[in-house]
N, C-alpha and C positions, 0 to 999 in steps of 0.2 A: 266324270269328275269335271269341275270347274277348270277351264283351261287358265294356266299361269302365263300370261302374254307379256310382251314388252310394253312399255308406255307408249301407247299410240292412241292417235285421234282423239287427244285430249281438247277441251275448250280452254281458252286462254293461254298464258305463257306455259311450258312444260315446268314441271316440278324440278328443283335441283337435284343433281346426280347425289346419290349416297351410296355408301359402301353396302354391298349386299351382305344381308345377315346370314352367316354360315348356318345358323339354327334354323333359319326358315326354308322356304322351298317344298317342294312336294315331299310327302313321305308315305310313298306306296299309292294306293288306290284313292286315297283321301289325302287332302293337303295336311290335316291334323291327323296323325297316326292314331289308329283305334286300338293298338295292342303295345305290349311290351317291346322296346327295342331289342332286337336279337341279342341274346347272350346276357341280358339284364334279369335280375330276379333270383329266386331260389327254386332247387329242384324239390323241396319239401312241400307237401301238400299244406293246405290251410290248418293252422291250430297246432302244428308241430313245432316244437321248440326242444333243443336248440335249432337254428336254422342259419344256414350260410346264405347270404345274399351278395350277388355281385351287383356293382353299381358303377358310377361314373369316375370313381377315383379308386377302385379295387374292389376287394371282397372283405366283407364284414360277417362276423359271426354274432348272432344274437342270442344269448343264451336262454332267456325266458321272454314270455310275452311281456312286451313294454307297459310300464304303468306310469313313468313319468318321463315324458316326451318333451324335448325342446325343439322349437320349430324357428329357423332362421330365415327363410326364404319366402318370397312372394307366393302365394296361393297354398302354402302348405297348412296353415291354420283351417283355411277353407276345406281342404282335403280330410283333414283329420276329424272336423266336426261332421262332415258328411258321413264318416264312417262311425260316429258315435263316440269318439275319443276328444275330451278336452286336454289339450297339452298343459304341462306344468309351467312351462315358460316359452315366452314368444317374443320376437322382435317388433318393431313397429315402423311403418313408412314414415319418412322424413315430414314433420310438421302434422303428424296423425296420432290418433289414438291407438292403444294397442290392439283393439278389436274394430275392424270396420263396422260402420253402422249397419250395412245390410246383413252382416253376420249376427249382430246384436238383435236385429228384428227377427231373423229366422231362427235363432236358438235362445228364446226367452227362457225356456226351461233349463238352460245351463247358465243364466245370468250369474249366479254365485260362483260357480267355478271359474267362469271367464274372468270375473273381476278379481279372483284370486291368483291368476297366473303372475309369474314373476316377469317382470320388464328387463329384458337382456339386450336393449340397445337398440339401435337403428339397423334396419336389414343391411344397409351398406357398410356399417361398422359395428357388427355385433361384439358385445362386451364378454371376453373370453372368461374373465373373473366372475362375473354374474352368473354365466352358463355353469360354470363349476360349482358355485355356490348353490345352484338350483338342484344340483345332484341328479341329472337326468339319467335313465337308463337307455335312451335312444336320442340321438341327435340328427335332425333332418335339415339339409342345407343344399342349395342347388350349385351347379358348376361354376356360376359367375363368381362367387367367393369361395366355393368349396375346394378348388385346386390350391388355392393359397392357404386356407385355413385347416385343410383336412387333417394334418398330422397333429395339430394342437388340440383339435376337437376330438380325434379319436384317441387321444391320451386321456380324455376326460370320460368318454363314454362311446359305445358303438356308434359309428356315424354312417349314415347312408346319404350319398349324394345323387340328387336327381339332376337331369339335364337343364331344366329351366327354360324360360321364354314360352309365351303363350301358345305357340304353335306346338308344344310337346305337352300340354298340360294333361292330356288323356293317359299316355304312357308314362308320365310321372306319377299321376294319380294311382295307376296300377302298381307302379314300383314302391310307392309309399305303403299302399295296402298289403302287398307281398310282405314288405318287412314286418308289419303287424301281424302276419299270418291271416290275412282277411281279404286275400285278391277277390274271392268269389263275390263279396258284398260290393266290392268296386266295379266288378264286371256288371253286377246287376242294376248298379246306378247308371252306368253308361248305356246298357242295352235299353233301359226305360227311356232314357234321352234320346237314344237314336230311333226308338220305336215311334216315339211322338214326332220327331222332325220328318221321319220318313212318311208318316200318315198325312203331316201337313204338306209335304212336298207333292202329294198326289192331288191336291186340291187345286193347283194352279199350273199353268204352262212352265216348263223347264226353262229356268233363267229369267222369269218374270215374277214379280217386278225385280228393278234393280234396286239394290240398298247400298248405302254409303255410310261410312264410319269416320268421324272427324273428333279430334280431341286437341285441346290446347292447355298449357299452363300460363299461357301469357307471354312467355319469353321464347316458348317453343310450340309450334302448331302442326299437327300431323294429320295425314289421311292414312288410313290403315290398308295394307295390301290384302291379297287373297290369302297368303299364308301368315295368319294372325288369329288371335283368339276369336275375335268377332266375326273374321272372315271365314274362318272353319264352321262357326255355326250357321253362317249363311249359306254355306256350300251345303251342310246337312238339311237344311230346309229347302234346297233346290232353288235358291234365289240368284239373280244375277248381280253382277258388279259393274259399274260404269267403266269405261275404257280407262279412265284416267287411275283407276285403282287395281287394274289388272297387271301389276308388276310383281316380280319375284323377290320381294323384300317384305319384312314385317310391315314397315311404314315408311313414308317419305314426308319430309318436312317441307312446308309451303309457307309463303308469305300471305299477308292480307290482300294484296294484289292477286294472289292465286287462288283464293278461296272458292272461285267457281269450280275448281277441280273436285269439289266436295259434292257436286250436284248428282242427283239420282231421283228414281221415282220416289224412294223414302230415304230420309237423311237422318241418322242418328248422331246426336253430338253431345260432347260433354266439356268441361272445364274445371280446373281447379286454380286458385288465386285469382288472377285477373283473366283466366282463360274464357271463361264464359262471355265477358265483356268484350274481349279481343274478337270473338267469333261473331257475336250479334251486332257490334258496332262496326264491323268491316264494311266499307262502302258497297262492295259487291253483294253482301248477304241478302239484301231484299230483292235481288235480282234472280237468285237461283229459283229454279222451278219448284223445286221441293218446298221452299219457304214460301213462294207466292201461292202455291196450291195448299198450303196447310199440312203439309206432309213432312215437316222438320220435326224432330222430337228431342227435347234436351233429356238427358239420362244421367244416372248416377256414374261418376268417373271411375269411383273403386271398383265395382264389379265388372264394369265394361272394358276398362282399359289399365286395370293396376292388378287384380287379383284374380289370376286364371285358375279356376278350379270348379269342382262339380256343381257347388251351390250357386257360384256367380254364372256358370253356364246355363243353368235351369232359369235364372232370373233373366239373362239376357235373351234366351229362346223364347220365353213365354212373352217378353216385352216385344220382341220383334213380331211374333205371331199376332199379338194384339193390335199393335200399329197397322199391320197389313190388312186385318180383318174389319177394321173401323171403316 
């Protein structure tokens, strides 16, 4: 397992202290847990309804296989599409369309159904009236807003609350699939991903090369820690992380003067708004070894740093492997 260490031995000034993410940190043998969290899910086998599902806000009975699903939180559209389900309704990220482009590209066969989805507001402020009007028979939301909105949503339709945060994406994917009575399919998707990452890990020395993950919105720039979505994928691939990113948090915020903390053998970075310009125009950017060596790769912000799910994970894993093999 990749060690989760204190921030030591960094180049440049230390990153500013930030609050430890209670949902990050180690999750057993792997930083990103590979199984349902203990006590979560259903005791019924796949395909059996009604089924009772234990989740992060209680216990929900789902009377029949859902056919009209509303997804509220990050990564849940990704998870459903991977399972062959197109939701009836979905939220959108701020200043974003209803369907991220990487999912549009991956599911061209579902273009008509995706365009027909009901817009139920922003992920941070879902529209309860719009959700009710969409008449869902299952609502999915994570605990970021789920604790506050659970009673209102459960009054509309059976509601399942996942944990959220990219470090929990695999266990959340399994919980969503369990609610659909299709956990076996989700395990198959994860098994294939793990088999491919394990095979790649055998092709290079453990912990080599090191990889770095950097993202910026222009007003906030962050390096990603070991317990993060991208960090978990790097661990699965047997790759190392620079000392500057071996901290026990999902991310740490840095300034333009600290951008050298993002250096590694391979550097993957993305921006939204003015974020890309902020990174590439930083005075120290050309001095990073990865940049000077041509080993910095601009990537799509959405699958890498926004929508933690199985489709995004496959895309990120494949892009990392291609960059290292080049």
